[in-house]
C-alpha positions as CSV (number, residue, x, y, z in Angstrom):
1,M,109.8,82.9,102.8
2,E,108.1,85.6,104.9
3,N,111.4,87.0,106.1
4,E,112.6,87.1,102.5
5,F,109.4,89.0,101.5
6,L,109.9,91.6,104.3
7,T,113.6,92.0,103.5
8,T,112.8,92.6,99.8
9,M,110.0,95.1,100.5
10,T,112.2,96.9,103.1
11,L,115.0,97.1,100.6
12,T,112.6,98.4,97.9
13,F,111.3,101.2,100.0
14,E,114.7,102.0,101.4
15,L,116.0,102.4,97.8
16,A,113.0,104.6,96.9
17,A,113.4,106.8,100.0
18,V,117.2,107.3,99.6
19,T,116.7,108.1,95.9
20,T,113.9,110.6,96.6
21,V,115.9,112.5,99.2
22,I,118.9,112.8,96.8
23,L,116.6,113.8,93.9
24,L,115.0,116.5,96.1
25,L,118.4,118.0,97.0
26,I,119.6,118.2,93.4
27,G,116.1,118.6,91.8
28,I,115.3,121.9,93.3
29,P,118.3,123.9,92.1
30,L,118.2,122.1,88.7
31,A,114.5,122.9,88.3
32,A,115.2,126.5,89.3
33,F,117.9,126.7,86.6
34,L,115.6,125.3,84.0
35,A,112.7,127.5,85.0
36,F,114.6,130.8,85.1
37,S,117.7,130.5,83.1
38,K,118.0,132.1,79.7
39,T,121.3,130.6,78.7
40,R,121.6,129.0,75.3
41,F,122.5,125.6,76.9
42,K,119.1,125.4,78.6
43,S,117.6,123.3,75.8
44,V,120.5,120.9,76.1
45,A,120.0,120.6,79.8
46,E,116.2,120.1,79.4
47,T,116.9,117.4,76.9
48,I,119.3,115.5,79.1
49,V,117.0,115.7,82.1
50,S,114.0,114.4,80.0
51,M,115.8,111.6,78.2
52,P,114.9,108.9,80.8
53,L,111.2,109.5,79.9
54,V,111.8,108.1,76.4
55,L,115.1,106.2,76.7
56,P,114.7,102.4,77.2
57,P,115.8,101.5,80.8
58,S,118.0,98.8,79.5
59,V,120.0,101.4,77.5
60,L,120.8,103.5,80.6
61,G,121.4,100.3,82.6
62,F,123.8,99.0,80.0
63,Y,126.0,102.1,79.9
64,L,126.0,102.4,83.7
65,L,127.1,98.8,83.9
66,L,129.9,99.5,81.5
67,A,130.8,102.7,83.5
68,F,130.8,100.8,86.8
69,S,132.9,98.0,85.4
70,P,136.6,97.8,86.7
71,A,137.6,97.7,83.0
72,S,136.4,101.3,82.5
73,F,138.2,104.4,83.7
74,I,135.4,105.4,86.1
75,G,135.1,101.9,87.4
76,E,138.8,101.5,87.8
77,F,139.0,104.8,89.7
78,L,136.1,103.8,92.0
79,T,137.5,100.3,92.6
80,S,141.0,101.8,93.5
81,H,139.2,103.8,96.2
82,G,137.3,100.8,97.6
83,I,133.9,101.8,95.9
84,R,131.9,99.1,94.1
85,L,128.8,100.2,92.3
86,A,128.1,97.3,89.9
87,F,125.8,94.8,91.6
88,S,125.5,96.8,94.8
89,F,122.8,98.9,96.6
90,E,124.9,102.0,96.0
91,G,124.8,101.3,92.3
92,L,121.1,101.0,92.4
93,V,120.8,104.4,94.0
94,V,122.9,106.0,91.3
95,G,120.9,104.4,88.5
96,S,117.6,105.2,90.2
97,V,118.6,108.9,90.7
98,L,119.4,109.2,87.0
99,F,116.4,107.4,85.8
100,S,113.9,109.1,88.1
101,L,115.3,112.6,87.7
102,P,112.6,114.0,85.4
103,F,109.9,112.8,87.7
104,M,111.3,115.1,90.4
105,V,112.5,118.0,88.2
106,H,109.5,118.6,85.9
107,P,106.8,119.1,88.6
108,I,109.0,121.5,90.5
109,Q,110.1,123.3,87.3
110,S,106.4,123.7,86.3
111,A,105.5,125.1,89.7
112,L,108.4,127.5,89.7
113,S,107.5,128.8,86.2
114,Q,104.1,129.8,87.5
115,V,105.4,131.9,90.5
116,P,104.8,135.6,89.7
117,R,108.0,137.7,89.4
118,S,106.5,140.2,91.8
119,I,107.0,137.7,94.7
120,F,110.7,137.6,94.0
121,E,110.9,141.4,93.8
122,A,109.0,141.9,97.0
123,S,111.3,139.5,98.8
124,Y,114.4,141.2,97.5
125,T,112.9,144.6,98.5
126,L,112.6,143.4,102.1
127,G,116.3,142.6,102.1
128,K,116.2,138.9,101.7
129,S,118.9,137.1,99.7
130,K,118.2,134.8,96.7
131,I,118.7,131.7,98.9
132,E,116.5,133.1,101.7
133,T,113.8,134.0,99.1
134,M,113.9,130.5,97.6
135,V,113.9,128.6,101.0
136,R,111.5,130.8,103.0
137,V,109.2,132.3,100.3
138,I,109.2,130.3,97.0
139,L,109.4,126.7,98.3
140,P,106.4,127.1,100.5
141,T,104.5,128.7,97.6
142,I,105.2,125.7,95.3
143,R,104.6,123.0,97.9
144,H,102.1,121.3,95.6
145,G,104.9,120.9,93.0
146,L,107.3,119.6,95.6
147,I,104.8,117.1,96.8
148,S,104.1,115.9,93.3
149,G,107.8,115.6,92.5
150,I,108.5,113.6,95.7
151,V,105.7,111.2,95.2
152,L,106.3,110.6,91.5
153,A,110.0,110.1,92.1
154,F,109.3,107.7,95.0
155,A,106.6,105.7,93.1
156,H,108.7,105.5,89.9
157,T,111.7,104.2,91.8
158,V,109.6,101.6,93.6
159,G,108.4,100.3,90.2
160,E,111.6,100.5,88.2
161,F,112.8,97.2,86.7
162,G,115.1,97.6,83.7
163,V,117.9,99.7,85.1
164,I,117.8,97.8,88.4
165,L,118.1,94.5,86.7
166,M,121.0,95.6,84.5
167,I,123.2,97.2,87.2
168,G,122.0,95.3,90.3
169,G,121.1,91.8,89.2
170,N,119.1,89.7,91.7
171,I,121.2,89.5,94.8
172,P,119.2,88.7,98.0
173,D,119.5,91.3,100.8
174,E,121.4,93.7,98.5
175,T,119.9,94.3,95.1
176,R,116.7,92.1,95.0
177,V,113.9,94.7,95.1
178,A,110.2,93.9,94.6
179,S,110.1,94.5,90.8
180,I,113.0,92.0,90.4
181,A,111.4,89.6,92.8
182,I,108.1,89.6,90.9
183,Y,109.9,88.7,87.7
184,D,111.9,86.0,89.5
185,E,108.8,84.4,91.1
186,V,107.0,84.4,87.8
187,E,109.9,82.7,86.1
188,S,109.8,80.1,88.9
189,L,106.0,79.7,88.3
190,N,105.5,80.8,91.9
191,Y,102.5,83.0,91.1
192,A,101.2,83.2,94.7
193,M,104.4,84.9,95.8
194,A,104.5,87.1,92.7
195,H,101.0,88.1,93.5
196,Q,102.0,89.0,97.1
197,Y,104.7,91.3,95.9
198,A,102.6,92.8,93.1
199,L,99.5,93.4,95.3
200,T,101.7,95.1,98.0
201,L,103.2,97.5,95.4
202,F,99.8,98.2,93.9
203,V,98.2,99.0,97.3
204,V,101.1,101.2,98.5
205,T,101.5,103.2,95.3
206,F,97.7,103.7,95.0
207,A,97.6,104.9,98.6
208,I,100.5,107.3,98.1
209,L,99.1,108.8,94.9
210,L,95.6,109.2,96.4
211,I,97.1,111.0,99.4
212,V,99.2,113.4,97.3
213,Y,96.3,114.2,94.9
214,T,94.0,114.9,97.8
215,L,96.6,117.1,99.5
216,N,97.3,119.0,96.3
217,K,93.6,119.5,95.7
218,K,93.2,121.0,99.1
219,S,96.3,123.1,98.7
220,L,95.1,124.6,95.4
221,E,91.6,125.2,96.8
222,G,93.3,127.1,99.7
223,L,95.1,129.4,97.2
224,R,91.8,130.4,95.5
């Protein structure tokens, strides 16, 4: 039972870590687009990014399950290339990336929106390209937004249940993460084990949030 607990918790944090890294890579350019773009399609993009905040997880999970099914065009294409997303760890990653997207994008977008335009202009005057300006000047400036996005995306992925259950099920060593394990143990009336999972998630997420808020507070005080 102890090995099962460790395996489940390892899988949970592995999923959160992989999801967070992917979200960081796609979240920065997406947040920059939303923060600076003046295109007419910006509102549509913002709506799509924000939908997971109000959309029931089971809705997203259901449509992802249909998309991953071999009966669909996407699922048939993936299956023909040896890729299985339904009831797999890779499928959990895809679902988690989509469902946790706003938790990464919104803090970064908010931080980017507060960066004075003069910083960009000064960097361009010194001969730096847009990419150099973003990587070497802007990102260090908005580190509090980056940290918030990383922590919120990680914590949200750790606690996700609906999407995970719909597209991953409850397969030990592959898709059985802590949130699913808690539900499973409660269904089995094994409250002691459910408490062990729940308390671990509570302590870990509390510690992570406490650290990030402390770091952000010190970072903001240093800017004053």
